[in-house]
C-alpha positions as CSV (number, residue, x, y, z in Angstrom):
1,M,1.3,36.0,5.8
2,T,-1.7,33.3,4.9
3,A,-0.3,31.5,1.4
4,A,-3.2,31.7,-1.6
5,A,-5.4,29.0,-2.3
6,P,-4.2,26.8,-5.4
7,A,-6.6,28.2,-8.5
8,P,-8.8,25.2,-9.8
9,V,-7.5,24.0,-13.1
10,L,-10.0,23.5,-16.2
11,L,-9.1,20.4,-18.4
12,T,-10.4,20.2,-21.8
13,A,-12.6,17.1,-22.5
14,D,-9.5,15.7,-25.1
15,A,-7.1,16.3,-22.1
16,W,-8.5,14.5,-19.7
17,R,-10.2,12.0,-21.6
18,D,-6.1,11.2,-22.7
19,R,-5.4,10.8,-19.0
20,E,-8.6,8.5,-18.4
21,R,-7.5,6.3,-21.2
22,A,-3.7,6.0,-20.2
23,H,-4.9,5.5,-16.7
24,E,-7.4,2.2,-17.6
25,E,-4.6,1.1,-20.0
26,R,-2.4,1.1,-17.0
27,A,-4.5,-0.6,-14.3
28,D,-5.6,-3.4,-17.0
29,A,-2.3,-4.6,-17.3
30,L,-1.5,-4.1,-13.6
31,T,-4.6,-6.1,-12.9
32,A,-4.6,-8.7,-16.1
33,G,-2.7,-11.7,-14.2
34,H,-5.2,-11.4,-11.0
35,R,-8.4,-11.3,-13.2
36,A,-7.0,-13.9,-15.5
37,R,-6.6,-16.4,-12.3
38,T,-10.0,-15.5,-10.8
39,R,-11.5,-16.8,-14.2
40,L,-9.8,-19.7,-13.8
41,R,-10.7,-19.6,-9.8
42,E,-6.5,-20.2,-9.3
43,K,-4.7,-19.1,-6.2
44,H,-1.7,-17.1,-6.2
45,P,-0.1,-16.6,-2.6
46,I,1.9,-14.1,-3.1
47,E,0.1,-11.3,-5.5
48,D,-3.3,-12.3,-3.8
49,F,-2.4,-10.8,-0.9
50,L,-3.0,-7.3,-2.6
51,W,-6.7,-8.1,-3.3
52,T,-7.5,-10.1,0.1
53,Y,-5.9,-8.1,2.5
54,Y,-6.4,-4.5,0.3
55,S,-10.3,-4.1,-0.3
56,V,-9.6,-2.4,-3.4
57,K,-11.2,-4.1,-6.2
58,P,-9.7,-4.1,-10.0
59,G,-12.7,-1.9,-11.2
60,E,-12.0,0.6,-8.5
61,L,-8.4,0.7,-9.2
62,R,-8.8,1.4,-13.0
63,R,-11.6,4.0,-12.3
64,W,-9.3,7.8,-13.0
65,H,-9.7,10.5,-10.7
66,P,-8.2,13.7,-11.7
67,G,-7.8,15.0,-8.0
68,A,-9.1,18.0,-6.0
69,G,-9.5,21.0,-7.9
70,V,-10.1,20.0,-11.2
71,Q,-12.8,20.5,-13.4
72,L,-13.4,18.0,-16.3
73,D,-15.2,20.2,-19.4
74,G,-18.3,18.0,-20.7
75,A,-18.1,15.3,-17.9
76,A,-21.2,16.5,-16.1
77,A,-23.8,14.2,-17.4
78,E,-21.4,11.3,-17.1
79,R,-19.7,12.3,-13.6
80,S,-22.4,13.9,-11.5
81,A,-23.8,10.6,-11.0
82,W,-20.4,9.3,-9.6
83,R,-20.0,9.6,-5.8
84,H,-18.4,12.9,-4.2
85,Y,-18.7,14.4,-7.7
86,R,-21.1,17.5,-8.7
87,A,-21.7,19.3,-11.8
88,A,-20.9,22.6,-12.4
89,G,-22.4,24.1,-16.0
90,S,-21.0,21.4,-18.5
91,A,-18.2,20.5,-16.3
92,A,-17.8,18.1,-13.4
93,A,-15.2,18.0,-10.5
94,V,-15.0,16.3,-6.8
95,D,-17.4,17.9,-4.5
96,L,-15.1,18.6,-1.9
97,P,-17.5,20.0,0.8
98,A,-19.0,16.5,0.5
99,F,-16.5,14.6,0.4
100,F,-15.1,16.3,4.0
101,A,-18.4,16.1,5.7
102,R,-18.5,12.3,5.1
103,R,-14.6,11.4,4.9
104,G,-13.3,13.9,7.1
105,G,-12.7,11.8,10.0
106,T,-10.5,9.2,7.7
107,V,-8.7,12.5,6.0
108,D,-7.2,13.5,9.6
109,Y,-6.3,9.8,10.6
110,V,-4.2,9.4,7.2
111,E,-2.5,13.2,7.0
112,Q,-1.3,12.2,10.8
113,L,-0.1,8.8,10.3
114,L,1.5,9.6,6.7
115,A,3.4,13.0,8.3
116,A,4.6,11.1,11.5
117,T,5.9,8.2,9.3
118,L,7.9,11.0,7.5
119,A,9.1,12.5,10.9
120,H,10.0,9.0,12.0
121,T,14.0,7.7,11.7
122,P,13.6,4.7,9.3
123,K,15.3,1.3,11.3
124,F,16.4,-1.4,8.7
125,G,17.6,-4.1,11.1
126,C,14.3,-5.9,11.3
127,F,15.0,-8.1,8.1
128,G,11.8,-9.1,7.9
129,L,11.5,-11.2,10.4
130,H,7.5,-10.7,11.4
131,E,7.2,-13.8,8.3
132,W,9.1,-15.9,10.6
133,A,7.1,-15.2,13.5
134,M,4.2,-15.8,11.8
135,V,4.9,-19.6,11.1
136,Y,6.8,-19.9,14.5
137,R,5.9,-23.4,16.1
138,L,3.2,-23.9,13.8
139,T,2.3,-27.3,12.2
140,P,2.6,-27.9,8.5
141,E,-1.4,-27.8,8.4
142,Q,-1.4,-24.7,10.1
143,L,0.6,-22.8,7.7
144,R,-1.7,-19.9,6.4
145,H,0.4,-20.7,2.9
146,S,-0.3,-24.3,3.1
147,A,0.8,-24.8,0.0
148,L,4.0,-23.3,0.1
149,P,6.6,-25.6,1.9
150,L,9.1,-23.9,4.5
151,R,12.5,-23.2,2.6
152,I,14.4,-24.4,5.8
153,G,11.9,-26.7,7.4
154,H,10.1,-26.5,10.3
155,A,12.7,-26.9,13.3
156,A,15.3,-24.7,11.2
157,T,12.7,-21.8,10.9
158,D,12.1,-21.9,14.6
159,A,15.7,-21.4,15.4
160,V,15.8,-18.3,13.3
161,V,13.1,-16.5,15.3
162,E,14.9,-17.9,18.4
163,T,18.1,-16.5,17.6
164,H,17.3,-13.3,16.4
165,T,16.3,-10.4,18.1
166,I,12.3,-9.4,16.6
167,G,11.6,-5.4,16.6
168,C,8.3,-5.4,14.5
169,S,7.0,-1.9,14.7
170,H,3.6,-2.6,12.5
171,F,0.6,-3.5,14.2
172,D,-1.1,-5.3,11.3
173,A,2.0,-7.6,11.2
174,Y,2.7,-8.1,14.7
175,R,-1.2,-9.2,15.4
176,F,-0.5,-12.3,13.1
177,F,2.4,-12.9,15.1
178,T,1.6,-16.9,16.8
179,P,1.1,-16.9,20.5
180,D,4.4,-18.1,20.7
181,A,6.1,-15.5,19.0
182,V,4.1,-12.6,20.7
183,P,6.7,-12.3,23.6
184,L,9.5,-12.7,21.9
185,N,8.8,-9.0,20.1
186,T,10.7,-6.2,21.2
187,L,7.5,-3.8,20.9
188,R,4.1,-3.9,21.6
189,P,1.8,-2.0,18.4
190,S,-1.3,-1.4,18.7
191,R,-3.6,0.6,16.4
192,E,-3.6,3.2,19.2
193,T,0.4,3.7,19.1
194,Q,0.4,3.1,15.2
195,P,1.1,6.7,15.0
196,A,4.0,6.8,17.2
197,L,5.8,3.3,15.9
198,E,5.1,3.8,12.3
199,Q,8.3,4.1,10.3
200,S,9.3,4.2,6.7
201,G,11.7,1.3,7.1
202,C,9.0,-1.0,8.0
203,L,7.9,-3.2,4.3
204,H,4.4,-3.3,5.4
205,A,4.3,0.5,6.0
206,G,5.4,1.3,2.9
207,M,2.4,-1.5,1.3
208,D,0.0,0.6,3.1
209,V,0.7,3.6,1.6
210,Y,-1.9,2.3,-1.3
211,K,-4.0,1.4,1.6
212,W,-4.2,5.2,2.7
213,A,-4.3,6.6,-1.0
214,S,-7.3,4.4,-1.8
215,K,-9.0,5.3,1.5
216,L,-8.9,9.3,0.2
217,G,-10.9,8.3,-2.6
218,P,-11.7,10.9,-5.4
219,I,-9.0,13.7,-3.8
220,V,-6.0,11.4,-4.7
221,P,-5.1,11.6,-8.7
222,G,-5.4,8.3,-10.1
223,E,-1.8,8.0,-11.4
224,L,-0.7,8.3,-7.9
225,L,-3.0,5.7,-6.7
226,L,-1.2,3.7,-9.3
227,D,2.3,4.2,-8.3
228,T,1.4,3.7,-4.8
229,F,-0.1,-0.1,-6.0
230,V,3.3,-0.8,-7.8
231,L,5.1,0.1,-4.7
232,A,2.8,-2.4,-2.7
233,R,3.1,-5.4,-5.2
234,D,7.1,-4.8,-5.5
235,I,7.5,-4.7,-1.8
236,R,5.2,-7.8,-1.4
237,E,7.5,-9.6,-3.5
238,V,10.4,-9.0,-1.7
239,D,8.3,-9.9,1.7
240,M,7.7,-13.1,0.5
241,R,11.4,-13.7,-1.0
242,A,12.6,-13.0,2.2
243,S,9.9,-15.0,4.4
244,P,10.6,-18.9,5.3
245,Y,8.4,-19.4,2.5
246,D,9.9,-21.3,-0.8
247,V,8.8,-19.1,-3.4
248,T,11.0,-20.6,-6.2
249,G,8.2,-21.9,-9.1
250,Y,6.7,-18.0,-8.8
251,T,7.8,-15.0,-11.0
252,G,7.7,-11.7,-10.4
253,A,5.9,-8.9,-12.0
254,D,8.9,-8.6,-14.5
255,G,8.6,-12.0,-15.4
256,A,11.5,-13.7,-13.7
257,P,11.6,-16.6,-11.6
258,L,11.2,-15.3,-7.6
259,T,14.5,-16.2,-5.9
260,P,14.9,-16.4,-2.0
261,I,16.6,-13.6,0.0
262,P,17.9,-15.7,3.1
263,I,17.7,-13.1,5.9
264,E,19.3,-16.1,8.0
265,T,22.6,-15.4,6.6
266,S,24.5,-12.1,6.3
267,A,24.3,-11.8,3.0
268,G,20.6,-12.1,2.7
269,K,20.6,-9.5,5.6
270,R,22.7,-7.1,3.4
271,T,20.3,-7.6,0.2
272,Y,17.2,-7.2,2.4
273,A,18.8,-3.8,3.9
274,R,19.5,-2.8,0.6
275,L,16.2,-2.9,-1.0
276,Q,14.4,-1.8,2.5
277,R,16.2,1.4,2.1
278,G,15.0,1.7,-1.6
279,F,11.6,1.1,-0.5
280,A,11.8,3.9,2.1
281,E,12.9,6.2,-0.2
282,R,10.1,5.1,-2.6
283,G,7.5,5.1,0.0
284,N,8.9,8.7,1.5
285,A,8.0,10.4,-1.7
286,L,4.9,8.5,-2.4
287,R,3.3,9.8,1.2
288,E,4.6,13.7,0.3
289,R,2.6,13.4,-3.0
290,V,-0.4,11.7,-0.9
291,L,-0.3,14.4,1.4
292,D,0.1,17.5,-1.1
293,A,-3.0,16.0,-2.6
294,I,-5.0,16.4,1.5
295,A,-3.5,20.0,1.2
296,R,-4.7,20.8,-2.1
297,A,-8.4,19.3,-1.0
298,R,-8.3,21.2,2.3
299,A,-7.1,24.5,0.7
300,L,-9.6,24.3,-1.9
301,S,-12.6,23.5,0.3
302,P,-13.6,25.3,3.9
303,A,-15.4,21.9,5.1
304,G,-11.6,20.7,4.6
305,E,-10.0,23.2,7.2
């Protein structure tokens, strides 16, 4: 028996304006530091990753979408000019047939990748060694974050790489390994094998939930997009705390000073694995929500089948 399609929802102008305003205020708070540094042309070796590796701009993050099948009363004049929206009388909603016509291939890939990631057993034994492999046998001037010293020095950093098993499953981390580190990885991830290798214990896969949600544009509710951004921000801090770089002197999103996670020690490994498990749980909950948003969009549009 085929399940009935979800019913479209009509939000009153007051209701959706309240949600839009709350979203904008939350987005402004999340991006305030980056926007201030941009004006001053200041760099931040930890948070800048969220704005350089991921292509979403603060203004795009601030734009609220209700998701698929939600009509916004009184928004026709304003939102009919927005990409992937259409007017229906005085209301406006995401134009799902037009969206799938343009973005259907992306939706298919994201859906496949996130579903596969959920199905795979998470692994918690990598200890963030991908960041160490990215600096292996480099000279100080070759470092990506040349303004940050290596916490235990170059020789000791190289020794950590050489005395640990590296099993990075994430292609977009692996492709930044130094040439000398590439053959030390037990896996050979590629773009083609990404759906087969992606697993929720990987910190970079957790950060990437934000990327995939952003690529789905207006079918992902704005609140969900911001939740994926927060996860990416939190993971990025741990990624750098566990890296060979010395991040003392910087503060986290909570305003507290960042402290290293010394993964070259047993205690550091335990801390990293514990945080990894928490991120895997948060990431999987967000993956489910993104997949639910895709499923809703498909159910409401014949073009999405």
